[in-house]
C-alpha positions in Angstrom: 73.5 137.8 0.1 70.5 139.9 1.3 70.7 141.7 4.5 67.5 141.8 6.5 66.2 145.0 8.0 66.8 143.6 11.5 70.4 142.9 10.7 70.9 146.3 9.1 69.5 148.0 12.1 71.7 145.9 14.4 74.8 146.8 12.4 73.8 150.5 12.6 73.4 150.3 16.3 76.7 148.5 16.7 78.4 151.1 14.6 77.0 153.9 16.6 78.0 152.2 19.8 81.6 151.8 18.6 81.7 155.5 17.6 80.4 156.5 20.9 83.0 154.4 22.7 85.7 156.0 20.5 84.4 159.4 21.3 84.4 158.7 25.0 87.9 157.3 24.8 89.2 160.4 22.8 87.4 162.8 25.2 89.1 161.0 28.2 92.5 161.2 26.4 92.0 165.0 25.8 90.9 165.7 29.4 93.5 163.5 31.1 96.4 164.2 28.7 97.1 160.4 28.7 96.7 158.4 25.5 96.6 155.2 27.5 94.1 155.3 30.4 93.7 151.5 30.6 95.7 148.7 29.2 93.1 147.8 26.6 93.7 151.2 24.9 97.0 149.9 23.6 98.2 146.6 25.2 101.7 146.6 23.7 102.4 150.2 24.6 100.9 149.8 28.0 103.2 146.8 28.7 106.3 148.8 27.6 105.2 151.8 29.7 104.9 149.6 32.7 108.5 148.3 32.2 109.7 151.9 31.8 108.0 152.9 35.1 109.6 150.0 36.9 113.0 150.9 35.5 112.5 154.5 36.4 111.6 153.5 40.0 114.9 151.5 40.1 116.8 154.5 38.9 115.2 156.7 41.6 116.3 154.2 44.3 119.8 154.1 42.9 119.9 157.9 43.0 119.0 157.9 46.7 121.6 155.4 47.4 124.3 157.3 45.6 123.2 160.5 47.3 123.6 158.8 50.7 127.1 157.4 49.7 128.2 160.8 48.5 127.2 162.4 51.8 129.0 159.7 53.8 132.1 159.8 51.7 132.3 163.6 51.7 132.1 163.6 55.5 134.7 160.8 55.7 137.1 162.8 53.5 136.6 165.9 55.7 137.1 163.8 58.9 140.3 162.3 57.5 141.6 165.8 56.7 141.0 166.8 60.3 142.8 163.6 61.5 145.7 164.3 59.2 146.0 167.8 60.7 146.1 166.4 64.2 148.8 163.8 63.3 150.8 166.4 61.5 150.7 168.6 64.5 151.9 165.7 66.7 154.8 165.0 64.2 155.9 168.6 64.5 155.9 168.4 68.3 158.0 165.1 68.1 160.6 166.8 65.9 160.7 169.8 68.3 161.1 167.3 71.2 164.4 166.1 69.7 166.1 169.4 70.4 169.0 168.5 72.7 168.8 171.9 74.5 165.4 171.1 76.0 165.1 170.5 79.7 162.9 167.9 81.4 160.2 170.5 82.0 160.2 171.4 78.3 159.8 167.8 77.3 157.0 167.3 79.9 155.1 170.3 78.4 155.4 168.7 75.0 154.1 165.4 76.4 151.1 167.3 77.7 150.5 168.8 74.3 150.8 165.4 72.7 148.3 164.0 75.2 145.8 166.6 74.1 146.4 165.8 70.4 146.0 162.1 71.2 142.6 162.8 72.8 141.6 164.9 69.8 142.6 162.1 67.4 140.5 159.6 69.3 137.5 161.9 69.0 138.2 162.0 65.2 138.5 158.2 65.1 135.1 157.9 66.9 133.3 160.5 64.8 129.6 159.8 64.2 128.4 159.9 60.7 125.0 161.5 61.4 123.1 158.4 60.2 123.3 156.3 63.3 126.7 155.0 62.7 130.4 156.0 62.7 132.6 157.3 59.9 135.3 154.7 60.7 132.8 152.0 61.6 134.1 149.4 59.2 131.4 146.8 58.5 129.2 148.3 61.1 129.4 149.6 64.7 126.7 150.3 67.3 129.2 151.9 69.6 132.4 153.9 69.2 134.7 151.8 67.1 137.8 152.6 69.2 138.0 151.7 72.9 138.5 154.9 75.0 141.1 153.7 77.5 144.7 152.5 77.1 145.9 152.0 73.6 142.6 152.0 71.7 141.8 148.7 69.9 139.5 148.6 66.9 136.2 146.8 67.7 134.2 146.6 64.5 134.8 144.0 61.8 137.3 145.3 59.4 136.1 146.3 55.9 133.5 148.8 54.9 129.7 149.1 54.5 128.4 149.7 51.0 125.3 150.8 49.1 124.3 150.8 45.5 122.4 148.6 42.9 124.4 148.1 39.8 127.5 149.7 41.3 128.4 149.6 45.0 130.0 152.5 46.9 131.5 152.7 50.4 129.6 154.5 53.1 132.1 153.9 55.9 135.9 153.8 56.3 137.9 150.9 57.7 139.2 152.7 60.8 141.4 149.8 61.9 143.4 150.1 58.7 143.7 153.9 59.0 144.6 154.3 62.6 146.2 150.9 63.5 147.3 149.5 60.2 146.8 145.8 60.7 143.0 146.1 61.4 142.8 145.5 65.1 145.9 144.8 67.2 147.8 147.6 68.9 151.0 146.9 66.9 151.4 149.9 64.5 148.7 151.9 66.2 149.2 155.6 66.2 147.6 155.7 69.6 150.0 153.2 71.1 152.9 155.1 69.5 151.8 158.3 71.1 151.2 156.7 74.5 154.7 155.3 74.4 156.5 158.5 73.5 154.3 160.6 75.9 155.5 158.3 78.8 159.1 158.6 77.6 158.9 162.4 77.4 157.5 162.5 80.9 160.4 160.3 82.2 163.0 162.7 83.4 165.4 159.8 84.0 165.4 158.5 80.5 168.8 159.0 78.8 169.2 160.9 75.6 169.9 157.9 73.4 166.8 156.0 74.5 164.7 159.2 74.0 166.1 159.7 70.5 165.2 156.2 69.6 161.7 156.6 71.0 161.2 159.8 69.0 162.4 158.2 65.8 160.0 155.3 66.3 157.1 157.7 67.1 157.9 159.9 64.0 157.9 156.7 61.8 154.5 155.8 63.2 153.1 159.3 62.5 154.5 159.1 59.0 152.9 155.7 58.4 149.6 157.0 59.8 149.7 160.0 57.6 150.4 157.8 54.6 147.4 155.6 55.3 145.2 158.6 55.7 146.4 160.0 52.4 145.7 156.7 50.7 142.2 156.6 52.3 141.5 160.1 51.1 142.7 159.3 47.6 140.4 156.2 47.5 137.5 158.3 48.7 138.2 160.9 46.0 138.1 158.2 43.4 134.8 157.0 44.6 133.3 160.5 44.7 134.5 160.9 41.1 132.9 157.6 40.1 129.7 158.7 41.9 129.6 161.9 40.0 130.1 160.0 36.7 127.5 157.4 37.6 125.0 160.1 38.6 125.2 161.7 35.2 124.5 158.3 33.6 121.5 157.7 35.8 120.1 161.2 35.1 120.6 160.6 31.4 118.7 157.3 31.8 115.9 159.0 33.6 115.6 161.6 30.8 115.5 158.9 28.1 112.9 156.9 30.0 110.7 160.0 30.6 110.9 160.9 26.9 110.0 157.4 25.8 107.2 157.1 28.4 105.8 160.4 27.1 105.9 159.1 23.5 104.0 156.0 24.5 101.4 157.5 26.8 100.9 161.2 26.3 98.0 162.4 24.2 98.7 163.7 20.7 96.2 166.5 20.9 96.2 167.3 17.2 95.6 163.7 16.2 93.0 163.1 19.0 91.0 166.3 18.1 91.0 165.4 14.4 89.8 161.8 15.1 87.2 163.1 17.6 85.8 165.5 15.0 85.6 162.7 12.4 83.6 160.4 14.8 81.3 163.2 15.8 80.5 164.1 12.2 79.8 160.5 11.5 77.2 160.1 14.3 
């Protein structure tokens, strides 16, 4: 088949145009450092790169959520430690109050000390979390979770708030369980137990047997409260351990994604320069 002069000229022009386009593409790759500057450069690689970017964005969101959970749980563990110290101090005073040689004035002084510890414990129970909520806010609380007067009752819905994508972690503690035991009523409440024994210690007419019984009940209540606090701290410790482990997995995923994205989109300078020189010599 004979090729006319016009056809030959057109083919030459088309060939020059393609080489110029290739040169422009390679120059852009070299100046930008990106092999793919538009999806048409490599549609398959561009699609995979977009999937990787989406996955990386999800990993970044998960890292922020885990960071928030770690901060909340660390604060909760510290607050529970403070609460445990307060309850332990109350227990020691209750044991001291059982000394049969104490006078009514001595027991009244202990009652005053216990009153102070009760107020301190209520402050711990209503501790803010620094993020607009409360450490012991259960499933959410817009106001202090424990009522301030009388024997504090737990106001939020029992349970916890959580955050996370593939794995969820607590960001609050169920204060009803920790300080009351049954999630809301005053039965079993460490506050109610302290109120009762404080009144008994202040009652100079109360006989020794009744006082001994009251002290035993109060000590049992502090022991139960300490046990619940220990359990809560153990659970928080397990979640912090899981967060640390999950964090390493997420970081590993980010590194793999970054490496793969670089393989797909970063300019291979040696190959690009060689190809550019080839096209330039052919012009």
